[in-house]
N, C-alpha and C positions, 0 to 999 in steps of 0.2 A: 326626394327621400334616397338620402345615402346614408344613414346610420342604421344601426342594427342593436334591437334591447334583449339581453335573454337574463334568465331570472335561474339560478341553480340553489337546488331547497333543499337542505337536510331534511330528510322524511324517514328515522327510521326510531321513534322517539315512541320508548313501550311504557303504560302503567306503571312502574315497580311504584314509585315512589306517590303514585295516585293513592298507591292499597289496590286498585283494579287490576282485572285481568282484562280487561279494555284496555286496547289502546289507546293511548293519551292524545294519538292524533285524529282519532274517532268519537270519540266523547262531544255529546249535543253540550253546543250553546246556545241557548235560546230558537232551537230548533235546529241547527245547519253541524253537522260535524265541525271541530278545528280545524282540520286541513281545508274544507271546504270554504268555512269563513278567508283564509289565508291565500288561496288560489283564487277566489274570489275577487282582490285587491288586487293580485299580478296579474290577469290575466286581463282582468277592466281598463288596468292602467294600461299595459299591450293596446290595446282595440283602441285609444282612445290616442293612444301617441299615433298609430296608425291611420285613423281617422282625420290626423290633422296631419299629413303628410311629414310625421316629423323623423320617424321612423318608417323603415322600404320591409323591415325584416321582423321576425322574433318570435319568442318560444319558453317554455319553459323546463329546467330538468328537473327530475324527481328522482333522489339519491336515497335509497330505501332501504327497506331487507325484507329479506325474502319473506315471513311471513306476511307483509305489507303488501309488497306490490302485486298479487294480484287482486285486494281488494280494492287499492288504487286506480290499477288501471283503469278496473269496472267501473269505478266514480265516476275517475276522469273521464271514459268513453261516454257516460251516461250523462253528465253535467256539461261537458266542457267538448261537446263532438267537434266543435269547429275548431279548435285550436291545437297547434303543435305542441305536442310532448311527445319528450326522452324519459326513458327510463334507464335505474342504473342499480345495482348491488351496491351499497353503502360499506364501508368498511368498520373496523373494529374502535375507529374513534372518527371526531368529526373532521378532522383534519384530512384522513383518509376519505369520510364521504365525498365530502368537497371533491378533494382531488377525483376520485371517480369523476363527479361530475363533470371536472371542467375537461377529461379526458373525453368523457362523452358528448361534451359539447363539439370537438375538434368534427365530433360526423356532419356538423351542418360547415365546415369552412367557414366558419367568421372571418370578419376583415381584422386587423389588430386592432383600428379604434371601432370596433365592439365595441360598446356598456353591455357588464355581467354581472348582475347584481346578488349577493347570494345573502339569500332571506330562511329565515329557519321558520321549520315548518310548523312551530310550535307559538309562532307572534303572529297568529288570529286578528288583531285587531292594528294592525298599521294599516292608514291612511294614505292616504293617493297623495297628500299633500308633503311626508314623508321621503314615498316616495320617487317624489319631481323632486323634492330638494335634495337627496344621494343622485339622484341620475343629472341635475343641472351640474353640482360639484364635479362628479367626474368628467361628463364632459370639460369642463372648464382645467380641474388640476389633474386627471388620471386615475387618482384615489380618492374614495373619498366614502366617510363612515356615520350613520344617523346615530345623534345620541347626547346625552341631558346632563345638564351640571349635578354634580352627588348633593343630594341634599343632608342627608348625616356626615357629621364629624370621625373619618374615621381614622385608626391606629394602626400603624407598622409593629407590626411584635415577630417575637423568634419565641417558639416553644421549645421547653424543655427535656431530656428524657424522662421524667419523671411527670409529665403531662404540665409544666407548670407555661402559662402564658406570661408571657414577659415584654413591657410596652418597650417599644424603642424611640420610636417617635408619633409624633401627631401632624400629617401632613397638611399644606395648604389648601383646608377645601375647597375655594375660588380656584384656585390650580385644575381640579381632577374631573371627571368625566363620567360617566357612568355610560359604556361605546355598548352596542343596539344593534340589532341590522333592518334595514339590508346593509350591505358596505359595499360596497360596489368599486369596480375596477374598469381602465381599456381589459380586449381580450389580451392583447400584448405581457399586459399586467400580470394578468389572473395568471398567465400558461407559467413566466416567467417563476411566480412565486410558486403556485404548486410542485413543478418541477426540482426547484430547488428544498421545497420541503421533505419532496418523495426522497431526495440525493441525499438529504441529509436526516431523514432520519426523523422530522419533526412529529409534535402533537402538538397543540397550541388548541387555545376556546374559543381563539380568537382571531376574524382572517388576517386584518391589516398588521397583527402582530409579524406575520411573516413581512410582505413590505417594510416593517422596522425593520428588521431583523439585515435584510439586504440594501438600506438605506433611500429607499424610496419615501418622500414625501407624503405623507398622510394628514389631509386636510376632514374636520367634522362639520356636519350639518345639524341642524336645529331637527331633532326627534321632540317626540312628546311623551311623558312618563305614563301617558296608556297602554302604550305597543309594548304591551308585558308578555310577557314567557310562559307556556301553560308548563307547570312544573308539578304544580303536586291540587290535591281538589280543591285547599281554599282558591286556587287562581280561577278556578271554574265560576267559580260564585264571583268572584270580583268580576270575572271581566263579564258574565251575563248582569253585574249594576251599570257597567262600562255602556253597555251596547245598549240598554235600558234608559239612560240616560241620553246618547246620541240619539237615538230614535224620538225622545222626548223634547228636544232639542231641533229635529227635525220638522216637528208635527206644527 
């Protein structure tokens, strides 16, 4: 057992776009909060790798808001009492939140080759297969992210001052992928990326975008279209249907 695996989980999502006073990470999907379903997958994956002697150390860093810190701490103590968590306050942007997660992970003194995967707290339907694909991709290439081919035709546009939307071009759909999480790095590379982001005051919606700016090669692993990010009330209903279908297929 010589490898390590850690997750950094941005988990500060509110219920604003849900039209709800309940934070979206605490909203119920088929009997469990969104964040519990996410953490069930991540902690289970780490424990499985440990049991198989693939890794010797593991843990999850939750980068969250001051409003959720106590609630998530209590949830984790009750549901994952034997699992190592680190809690840190996120920033005003996703980039700041992940960056603070990387800083907090330094407390564990991970090796440069440790595998660190960033996974959105609101992507509660991620499968073990997806986690394994990205894990394997990082071991092979250093930086790897889950993704799926784009289904729809996309247009690149410009928006005029009066609000008119003008089409510039139609990219070849076969060359386009929708990026998801997890997005994985060796610890050495994710630390370099987020040091660079802090130094240059970057704000990105995608962790691997920083790697691209730095000239690091990025590879993609096959994701699943079911790995949706819970954002609106409709997503709760869609996630419920996905879970029900999965349960039926397992019966």
